[in-house]
C-alpha positions in Angstrom: 121.8 66.5 78.7 120.1 63.2 77.9 120.3 62.2 81.6 118.6 65.4 82.6 115.8 64.9 80.1 115.3 61.3 81.2 115.3 62.2 84.9 112.7 65.0 84.2 110.4 62.6 82.3 110.8 59.9 85.1 109.9 62.5 87.7 106.8 63.6 85.8 105.8 60.0 85.4 106.2 59.1 89.1 104.4 62.3 90.1 101.5 61.5 87.7 101.2 58.0 89.1 101.3 59.2 92.7 98.7 61.9 91.9 96.4 59.3 90.3 96.7 57.0 93.3 95.9 60.0 95.6 92.8 60.7 93.6 91.7 57.1 93.7 92.4 57.0 97.5 90.5 60.3 98.0 87.5 58.9 96.1 87.6 55.7 98.3 87.9 57.8 101.4 85.0 59.9 100.3 82.8 56.8 99.8 83.8 55.5 103.2 83.0 58.9 104.8 79.6 58.8 103.1 78.8 55.3 104.4 79.6 56.4 107.9 77.4 59.5 107.7 74.2 59.0 109.9 72.1 60.8 107.3 72.7 57.9 104.8 71.0 55.3 107.0 68.3 57.7 108.0 67.5 58.5 104.4 67.3 54.8 103.5 65.1 54.1 106.6 62.7 57.1 106.3 62.7 58.1 102.7 63.3 55.1 100.4 59.9 53.5 101.0 58.4 56.2 98.7 61.5 57.7 97.1 63.2 54.5 96.2 66.3 54.7 93.9 65.6 51.3 92.4 61.9 51.7 91.3 61.3 52.0 87.6 60.1 55.3 86.1 56.6 54.0 85.5 56.2 51.9 88.7 56.8 54.5 91.4 54.8 56.5 93.9 57.1 59.5 94.4 60.2 61.1 92.8 63.7 59.7 93.7 65.8 61.6 96.2 68.2 62.6 93.5 65.4 64.5 91.8 64.7 66.4 95.1 68.4 67.2 95.3 68.6 68.6 91.8 65.5 70.7 92.2 66.5 72.2 95.5 70.3 72.6 95.2 71.7 75.1 92.7 75.2 76.5 92.5 74.4 79.3 94.8 72.5 77.2 97.4 74.3 76.9 100.8 74.0 73.9 103.0 72.2 76.0 105.6 69.6 77.1 103.0 69.0 73.5 101.8 68.6 72.2 105.3 66.2 75.0 106.1 64.2 74.3 102.9 63.9 70.6 103.8 62.8 71.4 107.3 60.1 73.8 106.1 58.8 71.3 103.5 58.6 68.3 105.8 56.9 70.3 108.5 54.3 71.6 106.1 54.1 69.9 102.7 51.7 71.9 100.5 51.1 72.6 96.8 51.7 76.4 97.1 55.3 75.9 98.4 56.2 73.0 96.1 59.3 73.4 93.9 58.6 70.1 92.0 55.4 70.9 90.2 55.6 67.9 87.9 55.9 65.5 90.8 53.0 67.1 92.6 50.8 66.8 89.5 51.7 63.2 89.1 51.9 61.9 92.7 50.1 64.6 94.7 51.5 66.4 97.8 53.5 64.0 100.0 51.7 63.0 103.3 52.7 65.0 106.4 55.2 63.0 108.4 56.6 64.9 111.4 60.2 63.5 111.6 62.4 64.9 114.3 64.3 68.0 113.2 67.6 66.3 113.8 66.7 63.5 111.5 65.8 65.9 108.7 69.0 67.9 109.3 71.2 64.8 109.1 69.5 63.6 105.9 69.8 67.0 104.2 73.4 67.3 105.4 74.2 64.0 103.7 72.3 64.8 100.5 74.2 68.1 100.2 77.7 66.8 100.7 77.6 63.4 99.1 76.6 61.7 95.9 73.4 59.7 96.4 71.8 56.7 94.6 69.8 57.4 91.5 67.8 55.1 89.2 69.4 54.1 85.9 66.7 55.9 83.9 67.0 59.2 85.8 69.6 61.1 83.7 67.6 60.6 80.5 64.5 61.7 82.2 66.1 64.7 83.8 67.8 65.8 80.5 64.5 65.4 78.7 62.7 67.4 81.3 65.2 70.2 80.9 64.8 70.2 77.1 68.3 68.9 76.4 69.2 67.3 73.1 70.6 63.8 72.8 74.2 63.7 73.8 74.1 66.8 76.0 74.2 67.1 79.7 75.7 64.5 82.0 76.2 60.9 80.9 74.8 58.2 83.1 76.8 57.6 86.2 78.7 60.9 86.0 78.6 63.8 88.4 79.5 64.5 91.9 78.8 67.1 94.5 75.8 69.4 94.6 72.8 68.4 92.5 74.3 65.3 91.0 74.2 61.6 91.4 76.6 58.7 90.8 74.5 56.1 89.0 74.5 53.5 91.7 70.9 52.6 90.8 71.4 48.9 91.7 73.6 49.4 94.7 70.9 48.8 97.3 69.5 45.7 95.7 73.1 44.2 95.6 73.7 44.7 99.3 74.5 41.4 101.0 72.1 41.6 103.9 73.6 38.5 105.6 76.9 40.4 106.0 75.1 43.2 108.0 74.9 43.4 111.9 71.7 41.7 113.1 69.8 44.9 113.8 70.6 46.4 110.4 69.8 43.1 108.7 66.4 42.9 110.3 65.7 46.5 109.4 66.6 45.9 105.8 64.1 42.9 105.7 61.4 45.2 107.2 62.1 48.1 104.9 62.1 46.1 101.7 58.8 44.5 102.8 57.4 47.9 103.7 58.5 49.2 100.3 56.6 46.5 98.5 53.5 46.9 100.6 53.7 50.7 100.5 54.2 50.9 96.7 51.1 48.7 96.1 49.0 50.3 98.8 49.7 53.9 97.9 49.5 53.1 94.2 46.0 51.7 94.8 45.0 54.8 96.8 46.2 57.1 94.0 44.6 55.2 91.2 41.4 53.7 92.7 40.7 55.4 96.0 40.7 54.5 99.7 38.0 51.9 99.6 39.9 49.9 97.0 43.0 50.2 99.2 41.0 48.6 102.0 40.2 45.7 99.7 43.9 45.5 98.8 44.9 45.2 102.5 42.3 42.6 103.1 43.3 40.4 100.2 46.9 41.2 99.3 48.8 42.4 102.4 49.4 38.9 103.8 50.4 37.2 100.5 52.9 40.0 99.8 54.4 39.9 103.2 54.7 36.1 103.0 56.4 36.4 99.6 59.0 38.7 101.1 59.5 36.2 103.9 60.4 33.7 101.2 62.7 36.2 99.4 64.6 36.8 102.7 64.3 33.4 104.2 62.9 35.0 107.3 59.6 35.1 109.3 58.3 38.6 108.7 55.2 39.8 110.6 53.4 43.1 111.3 51.8 43.0 114.7 49.8 45.6 116.7 48.3 46.3 120.1 45.2 47.5 118.3 44.9 45.1 115.3 42.5 45.5 112.4 43.0 41.9 111.4 43.0 39.7 114.6 45.8 37.6 113.1 48.0 40.7 113.7 47.5 40.7 117.5 50.9 41.3 119.3 51.9 38.7 121.9 53.1 39.7 125.4 56.7 40.3 124.4 55.8 42.3 121.3 53.4 44.5 123.4 56.3 45.5 125.6 58.3 46.5 122.6 55.4 48.5 121.2 55.2 50.4 124.5 58.9 51.1 124.4 58.7 52.4 120.9 55.8 54.6 121.8 57.9 56.4 124.4 60.7 56.9 121.8 58.4 58.4 119.2 56.6 60.5 121.8 60.0 62.0 122.8 60.7 62.8 119.1 63.7 60.5 119.0 64.9 58.3 116.1 64.0 54.7 116.9 66.6 51.9 116.7 65.8 48.2 116.1 65.5 46.0 119.2 67.5 42.8 118.7 67.0 39.6 120.6 69.5 36.8 120.1 68.5 33.1 120.7 70.5 29.9 120.2 70.3 29.7 116.4 67.8 32.5 115.7 67.6 36.3 115.9 64.5 38.4 116.4 64.4 42.1 115.4 61.6 44.6 116.2 61.0 48.0 114.6 58.1 50.4 114.9 55.4 51.1 112.3 54.3 54.8 112.5 51.4 56.7 111.0 51.4 59.6 108.6 48.5 61.6 107.1 47.9 58.9 104.4 47.3 56.3 107.1 44.6 58.4 108.8 42.3 57.8 105.8 41.8 54.3 107.3 43.2 54.6 110.8 42.2 58.1 111.9 38.9 59.3 113.4 35.5 58.3 111.9 33.6 61.1 110.2 36.7 63.2 110.4 39.8 61.8 108.7 37.9 58.6 107.9 35.0 59.2 105.5 31.7 57.7 106.3 31.7 55.3 103.3 35.2 54.2 104.2 34.3 53.5 107.8 31.3 51.4 106.7 33.7 49.4 104.5 36.1 48.8 107.4 33.2 47.5 109.5 32.2 45.2 106.7 35.6 43.8 106.2 36.8 43.8 109.8 34.0 43.4 112.3 36.4 43.3 115.2 38.5 46.3 114.1 40.4 48.2 116.8 42.8 50.1 114.5 41.2 53.6 114.5 41.7 56.8 116.5 45.3 57.4 115.5 46.9 60.7 114.8 50.1 61.3 112.7 53.4 60.0 114.0 52.0 57.4 116.4 53.1 53.8 116.7 50.6 51.7 114.8 52.4 48.5 115.5 55.8 46.9 115.0 57.7 44.7 112.6 58.5 41.4 114.2 61.2 39.6 112.2 62.9 36.2 112.9 65.8 34.8 110.9 68.7 32.3 111.2 72.0 33.5 112.6 
């Protein structure tokens, strides 16, 4: 009898251990699957400039992606319904159709940026199926927004599946860029620099207006870009075939890449970094495209560019060529050089 009891207990113990290992393995497999999903990279490339998971609650220009997920995905929401809602919003962002009223009040309606439908579909598919990065402060903010009392709701870092996050607020900042393939590494350098410039520029527009944003670009854009060059130990430049500042004039090789990216964007395709390997260096090129916010300074005079703004542009940049753009056009490219 004792032998039977011992064998039973041993069997239960072994089964429990194996079950625990299977759960851990499943979680690992799930994370690996998430990392391979094309929507993850597309979200980081296209969304994190404004919807960063690492920006503080006070120092941000748009809600984090996890907030969008929580507001749009409920228990009864199907993946098809979520993808359709994301497609509709991106195609026509407007206050009447907004579901995040607090975000609209604080940040305004997001600028119209016509991403390819396949890009939006992949991002939404990834958001629906996988846990996504969230800021450390988000759970407290979300619980407070929902009127929850202290100790209720999800604890920081909990949750998986629809409408929840995993608390990896610092994950992106901890990525070892040097371990990435050259194209992804250069893209990370560009996107982190773009995030710094975008946060400061859009914050200035929101708080002080377009003319103050022009002054910001004139005085701060170069120092901020240079500071990110120091951070990444790379030469980071923004160049254009129609520069506003003549120091941003693209050279012959860069002009060829600009034309190549124009064709990609015109065909509504998702651009990939162009990589050029040299003896000890690598150059990476990636497009800079326009959205509705850009047109306040780079659109058509007396139309999207107000008269006072156009006068300020002429005052600060007498040789300006950077006007006449519409949304989703190639304004220039990132040109980034770093050691192998």
